[in-house]
C-alpha positions in Angstrom: 0.0 -0.2 0.0 1.2 3.5 -0.8 0.4 6.9 1.0 1.0 8.8 -2.3 -1.9 11.2 -2.9 -4.3 10.6 -6.0 -3.2 13.3 -8.3 -4.6 12.2 -12.1 -3.7 15.5 -13.4 -0.1 15.1 -12.4 0.2 11.6 -13.4 -2.3 10.6 -16.2 -4.0 13.5 -17.8 -3.0 17.3 -18.7 -5.5 19.4 -16.8 -6.0 22.0 -19.6 -6.4 19.2 -22.2 -9.1 17.5 -20.0 -10.8 20.8 -19.4 -11.0 21.3 -23.1 -12.7 18.0 -23.8 -15.0 18.6 -20.8 -16.1 21.8 -22.3 -16.7 20.1 -25.7 -18.8 17.2 -24.1 -20.9 20.0 -22.4 -21.2 22.5 -25.1 -24.9 23.4 -25.4 -25.8 21.1 -22.2 -27.1 22.4 -19.0 -24.6 20.8 -16.7 -21.9 18.4 -16.4 -18.5 17.5 -14.8 -15.6 15.0 -14.9 -15.5 12.7 -12.0 -12.1 11.0 -11.1 -11.8 8.6 -8.2 -9.4 6.2 -6.7 -10.7 3.8 -3.8 -8.7 1.3 -1.9 -10.3 -1.2 0.7 -9.4 -3.7 3.2 -11.6 -6.2 5.0 -10.4 -8.9 7.3 -13.0 -11.1 9.1 -12.4 -13.7 11.8 -15.0 -16.3 11.7 -15.1 -19.1 14.4 -11.6 -19.0 15.2 -10.1 -18.9 11.5 -9.5 -16.2 8.9 -12.4 -16.3 6.6 -12.0 -13.0 4.6 -8.6 -11.0 3.8 -9.3 -8.9 0.9 -7.7 -5.9 -0.7 -9.2 -3.9 -3.5 -7.9 -1.0 -5.5 -9.6 0.8 -8.3 -9.6 4.0 -10.0 -11.3 5.4 -13.1 -13.3 8.6 -14.4 -16.7 9.3 -15.1 -17.9 12.1 -17.6 -21.4 13.2 -17.5 -23.4 15.8 -19.9 -26.8 16.9 -19.0 -29.6 18.3 -21.0 -33.1 18.9 -19.5 -34.2 15.5 -18.0 -31.7 13.4 -20.1 -27.9 12.8 -18.8 -25.3 11.0 -21.1 -22.6 9.5 -19.0 -19.5 7.3 -19.8 -16.9 5.8 -17.7 -13.7 4.1 -18.0 -11.0 2.4 -15.7 -8.4 4.0 -18.4 -7.6 7.6 -17.1 -6.0 8.6 -20.2 -6.8 11.4 -22.8 -7.9 8.9 -25.5 -10.3 7.2 -23.2 -11.4 10.7 -22.2 -11.9 11.6 -26.0 -14.2 8.4 -26.4 -16.2 9.3 -23.5 -16.8 12.9 -25.0 -18.6 11.2 -27.8 -20.7 9.4 -25.6 -21.7 11.9 -23.4 -22.8 14.2 -26.1 -25.5 11.8 -27.2 -27.9 13.3 -24.5 -26.9 17.0 -25.4 -28.3 16.7 -29.3 -28.7 19.8 -30.8 -28.0 21.6 -27.5 -29.4 25.0 -26.7 -28.9 24.8 -23.2 -27.4 27.2 -20.7 -24.6 25.9 -18.7 -25.6 26.1 -14.7 -23.8 28.1 -12.4 -21.2 26.2 -10.7 -21.4 25.0 -6.9 -19.8 27.6 -4.2 -16.5 26.8 -3.1 -15.7 25.8 0.4 -12.8 25.6 2.8 -14.6 23.6 5.3 -13.2 20.1 6.0 -15.4 17.5 7.9 -12.8 14.6 8.4 -9.1 14.2 8.2 -7.5 13.3 4.9 -5.3 10.6 6.7 -5.3 7.1 5.2 -6.7 4.8 7.8 -5.4 1.5 5.6 -2.1 2.9 7.3 -3.0 2.7 11.0 -2.1 -0.9 11.5 0.0 -3.3 9.8 -1.9 -6.7 8.5 -0.3 -8.6 11.6 -1.7 -6.1 14.1 -5.2 -6.4 12.6 -5.1 -10.3 12.7 -3.8 -10.3 16.2 -6.7 -7.9 17.1 -9.2 -10.1 15.5 -7.9 -13.1 17.5 -7.9 -11.1 20.7 -11.8 -10.0 19.9 -12.4 -13.8 19.5 -10.7 -14.9 22.8 -12.2 -12.0 24.7 -15.7 -12.7 23.6 -15.5 -16.6 24.3 -14.3 -16.0 27.8 -17.4 -13.6 28.5 -19.9 -16.5 28.6 -19.6 -20.3 28.1 -22.8 -20.2 26.2 -21.0 -18.3 23.3 -20.5 -21.1 20.3 -19.2 -18.8 17.5 -17.6 -15.4 17.1 -17.3 -13.2 14.1 -15.2 -10.3 13.9 -14.7 -7.9 11.2 -12.1 -4.8 10.8 -12.7 -2.6 7.6 -10.9 0.4 6.3 -11.3 2.3 3.2 -10.0 5.6 1.4 -11.9 7.1 -1.2 -10.0 9.8 -3.2 -12.1 12.1 -5.7 -11.5 14.9 -8.0 -14.2 16.7 -9.8 -13.4 19.2 -12.6 -16.1 21.3 -13.4 -16.6 23.2 -17.1 -15.8 26.7 -15.7 -12.3 25.3 -14.8 -12.9 24.9 -11.1 -11.4 21.7 -9.4 -12.6 20.1 -6.3 -10.6 17.6 -4.1 -11.9 15.5 -1.3 -10.3 12.3 0.5 -12.7 10.2 2.2 -11.6 7.9 4.9 -14.0 5.0 6.5 -13.6 2.6 9.1 -15.7 -0.1 10.7 -15.4 -2.8 13.6 -18.3 -5.3 13.9 -18.4 -8.1 16.3 -21.3 -10.9 15.8 -21.7 -13.8 18.5 -23.9 -17.0 18.5 -24.8 -18.2 21.7 -26.5 -21.8 22.5 -28.6 -22.9 25.8 -30.7 -26.1 26.1 -30.6 -26.7 22.5 -31.6 -23.2 21.3 -29.2 -20.7 19.5 -29.9 -17.0 19.0 -27.2 -14.3 17.9 -26.4 -10.6 18.6 -24.0 -8.2 16.9 -22.7 -4.6 17.4 -20.5 -2.5 15.3 -19.2 1.2 15.1 -17.5 3.2 12.6 -17.1 6.5 10.7 -14.8 8.8 8.7 -11.9 8.8 11.1 -8.9 6.9 12.0 -9.0 3.2 12.6 -6.7 3.5 15.7 -9.7 4.1 18.1 -11.8 1.3 16.9 -9.1 -1.3 17.3 -8.2 -0.3 20.9 -9.2 -2.7 23.5 -11.8 -0.5 25.2 -13.7 -0.1 22.3 -13.8 -3.6 20.7 -14.4 -5.1 24.0 -17.5 -2.8 24.5 -18.6 -3.9 21.3 -18.0 -7.7 22.1 -20.1 -7.3 25.6 -23.0 -5.4 23.8 -23.2 -8.2 21.0 -23.4 -10.8 23.8 -26.1 -8.7 25.7 -28.3 -8.7 22.6 -27.8 -12.3 21.9 -28.8 -13.1 25.8 -31.8 -11.0 25.4 -32.9 -13.1 22.2 -32.0 -16.1 24.2 -35.0 -15.2 26.6 -37.2 -14.0 23.8 -40.8 -15.3 23.7 -43.1 -15.3 20.3 -44.0 -11.9 19.4 -47.6 -10.8 19.6 -49.6 -9.9 16.4 -52.0 -7.0 15.8 -52.5 -3.4 15.8 -50.8 -1.6 18.8 -48.8 1.3 20.2 -45.2 1.0 19.5 -42.2 2.8 21.3 -39.1 3.1 19.4 -35.8 3.4 21.0 -33.2 6.4 20.4 -30.6 6.0 17.6 -30.3 3.1 15.1 -34.3 2.7 15.2 -33.9 5.8 12.9 -33.5 3.3 10.1 -37.2 3.1 10.0 -37.4 7.2 9.8 -34.8 6.9 6.8 -36.7 4.2 4.8 -40.3 5.2 5.5 -39.8 8.8 4.8 -36.4 9.5 3.8 -36.5 8.3 0.2 -39.7 9.8 -0.1 -38.3 13.1 0.4 -35.5 12.7 -2.4 -36.1 15.0 -5.3 -36.2 12.9 -8.3 -39.1 11.0 -6.8 -41.1 14.0 -6.2 -40.2 15.8 -9.4 -41.5 12.7 -11.1 -44.5 12.6 -9.0 -43.9 8.9 -7.8 -43.3 9.9 -4.4 -46.1 9.6 -1.7 -45.1 13.0 -0.5 -45.2 14.6 -4.0 -47.1 18.0 -4.1 -47.3 18.3 -0.4 -45.0 21.1 0.0 -46.0 23.5 2.8 -48.4 21.0 4.1 -48.7 19.2 7.2 -47.4 15.7 6.8 -46.4 14.7 10.4 -47.4 15.3 14.1 -46.6 18.6 15.6 -43.3 18.6 17.1 -41.6 16.5 14.6 -38.5 18.2 12.8 -36.7 15.7 10.5 -33.2 17.0 9.0 -30.7 15.5 6.6 -27.3 16.7 7.6 -24.1 15.9 5.8 -22.2 18.5 7.7 -21.6 16.6 10.9 -17.7 15.9 11.4 -16.5 12.2 11.1 -19.8 10.6 10.4 -20.4 8.1 8.1 -22.7 9.7 6.0 -21.1 13.1 6.0 -19.4 14.6 3.0 -17.2 17.7 2.7 -18.4 18.1 -0.9 -21.0 15.8 -2.6 -20.2 14.0 -5.9 -20.9 16.9 -8.0 -18.8 19.2 -6.1 -21.6 21.1 -4.1 -20.8 21.4 -0.3 -23.0 19.4 1.7 -25.6 21.0 3.7 -27.8 21.0 6.8 -31.2 20.7 5.3 -34.6 20.7 7.1 -37.0 18.5 5.4 -39.6 18.5 7.9 -40.6 21.4 10.6 -43.0 21.2 13.3 -44.8 18.5 11.1 -44.8 20.9 7.9 -42.9 19.5 4.8 -40.6 22.2 3.9 -37.6 20.9 1.8 -36.5 18.0 -0.2 -32.9 16.6 -0.7 -31.5 17.7 -4.1 -28.8 16.9 -6.7 -27.8 19.6 -9.4 -30.0 18.0 -12.1 -33.2 17.8 -10.1 -32.8 21.1 -8.2 -32.6 22.9 -11.8 -35.6 21.1 -13.0 -37.7 22.0 -10.1 -36.5 25.6 -9.8 -34.8 25.1 -6.4 -31.2 25.1 -5.0 -28.9 22.2 -4.8 -28.8 20.9 -1.3 -25.3 18.8 -1.4 -27.1 15.5 -1.9 -25.9 14.5 -5.3 -23.9 11.0 -4.7 -23.0 8.3 -6.5 -21.4 4.8 -5.5 -18.5 5.3 -7.8 -16.8 6.7 -11.0 -18.9 3.9 -12.8 -22.3 5.7 -11.7 -24.0 8.7 -12.2 -25.0 10.9 -9.3 -28.5 11.1 -8.1 -30.4 12.7 -4.9 -29.2 10.6 -1.7 -29.6 11.0 2.0 -26.5 11.5 4.1 -27.2 11.7 7.9 -30.9 11.7 8.4 -32.5 12.3 11.9 -35.3 13.6 13.9 -34.8 16.3 16.5 -35.5 16.1 20.1 -38.8 16.5 22.0 -39.4 17.2 25.5 -40.6 13.8 26.9 -38.9 11.5 29.2 -38.0 8.3 27.6 -39.2 6.3 30.6 -42.4 8.0 30.4 -42.9 7.3 26.9 -42.6 3.6 27.5 -44.8 3.9 30.5 -47.7 5.4 28.4 -47.7 2.3 26.2 -50.6 0.2 27.4 -50.6 -2.5 25.2 -47.6 -2.8 22.7 -44.2 -3.2 22.2 -40.7 -1.3 22.7 -38.4 -1.9 19.7 -34.7 -0.7 20.1 -33.1 -2.8 17.3 -33.9 -3.4 13.8 -32.7 -5.7 11.0 -33.7 -5.6 7.3 -36.7 -3.8 6.0 -38.5 -3.1 2.7 -40.2 0.0 1.6 -42.4 1.0 -1.5 -41.6 4.5 -2.5 -44.9 5.2 -4.2 -46.9 4.9 -1.3 -44.5 4.7 1.8 -45.4 1.1 3.0 -42.6 -0.5 5.1 -42.1 -3.7 6.7 -39.4 -4.0 9.2 -37.9 -6.9 11.3 -37.0 -6.2 14.9 -33.6 -7.6 16.4 -34.3 -6.5 20.0 -37.8 -5.6 21.3 -39.8 -6.0 24.3 -43.4 -6.4 25.3 -45.1 -3.8 27.2 -48.2 -3.8 29.0 -49.8 -1.4 31.1 -46.7 0.6 31.0 -44.6 -2.2 32.3 -41.3 -3.6 30.5 -41.9 -7.2 30.1 -40.3 -10.1 28.4 -38.3 -9.7 25.1 -40.1 -10.9 22.2 -38.9 -12.7 19.0 -39.8 -12.6 15.5 -41.6 -9.2 15.8 -42.1 -7.1 12.4 -43.5 -3.4 12.2 -45.9 -2.8 9.4 -47.4 0.4 8.1 -46.9 3.3 5.9 -44.5 6.6 6.4 -47.3 9.1 5.9 -49.5 7.6 8.4 -47.0 6.7 10.9 -45.6 10.4 11.0 -49.0 11.5 11.8 -49.6 9.0 14.7 -46.5 10.1 16.6 -47.6 11.0 20.1 -44.4 11.6 22.0 -41.1 12.7 21.3 -38.2 11.9 23.6 -35.5 14.1 24.8 -32.7 11.9 24.1 -32.0 12.1 20.5 -28.7 10.1 19.3 -27.2 9.1 16.0 -26.6 5.6 15.2 -22.9 4.0 15.9 -21.7 4.4 12.2 -22.6 1.2 10.1 -25.5 2.1 8.0 -25.5 1.7 4.0 -28.3 2.7 1.6 -29.3 1.1 -1.5 -31.2 3.0 -4.5 -31.2 2.1 -8.1 -28.5 -0.4 -7.7 -26.1 2.0 -6.1 -24.9 1.6 -2.4 -23.5 4.7 -0.4 -22.8 5.0 3.3 -25.5 7.0 5.5 -26.2 7.8 9.2 -29.7 7.9 11.1 -30.9 9.1 14.3 -33.7 9.9 16.5 -35.0 10.0 20.0 -37.3 7.8 21.8 -40.7 7.9 19.9 -44.3 6.7 20.5 -46.1 5.9 17.4 -49.9 4.7 17.9 -51.4 2.2 16.0 -48.9 0.3 14.1 -49.5 -3.3 12.9 -47.1 -5.8 14.5 -46.5 -8.9 12.8 -45.4 -11.6 15.2 -45.6 -15.4 15.6 -48.0 -15.7 18.8 -51.2 -17.2 18.4 
């Protein structure tokens, strides 16, 4: 591995020639850019005492885009060279046609940096990482004799991008990412259950591989597994649901977040299309998408079009006040880009995507929120889910949840799913806690085949009348 910086205009391309070709591509277009990227990543996994994965990946390339109206021409290549760029110009220009467009104003420049440009892959050598994984395995097994399997993962990556704009402005961003996960399986009387915990963000790997950090992760993974070991079949029916703070914000992300992305609303395929300025949630509900939080997994100094990320209010006191926008959809809707133009890699065109999406605090005491549940569940952990953007209907599985009756927290439940739709759930929020927190930094979001890192967060919430799918008779 090398610590050399990604500087394609010093090693592979002449910047003036590249700018000239970019201008040829966008002549008569509304917008466009040349996006260059180098990405290096490493994943090490110890599973049941053996190294299951030890992978290192390195890739680089460029993507050239020309936008005219609702059409975008996009060409990409792993070959960063002038001949490859010339071929890409021919493809991208197919979207421009006879031209007639007016080139959009460039993004504003920023000197802000939300994370360090230190390469986390260099924070520890391969032997140190392997030994750390073995220490995690040994420590976790020593915590409880019921642990029968341990899986631990250390992952680090570095994404370096350069974005050349037609007006000649060059934007650079170096984006570190790290993650450590611990997963355990416990067995008692022939019954097996699992639990997992992980954390990460855009910062050095050093803190995550310190013993105090991974020991806490192993303890939390064990706690969740032991809770599930005692779980009883979940009830089924329409009931009140209290949601815990932090990671349960993934429900907010999926159930309403995607529905507030600009492209779905411009095309009127979102359940929230045409509702700007209207009351779409209970009073007190304020939701933001904020890519400006330092070191967070979903944060970006600039998005993948060169626009500085923003702290964007989407819902304010229950009223829809904003959508998340990239440059193309913002222009077509007559609004300002919000710094949400994101892409998985140079091989993908940007689109409106979330960064860190969260709900602000209310004034309710979390314990009182749970005490107000007469007959329902308290869900604090979530696994997978599915959402239909057109109507906002969602189904989420709970990884940690408890029965609540007459305000009393009861036994943990297994097999609980939450079923509803985002628009209705927003209006049925009856209490908002004063304990908002963000997730530990492990979230990924998929859209149109592209995956990007994201963050979520919320305070404890009480939602009335959600459908709970369970296995109890």
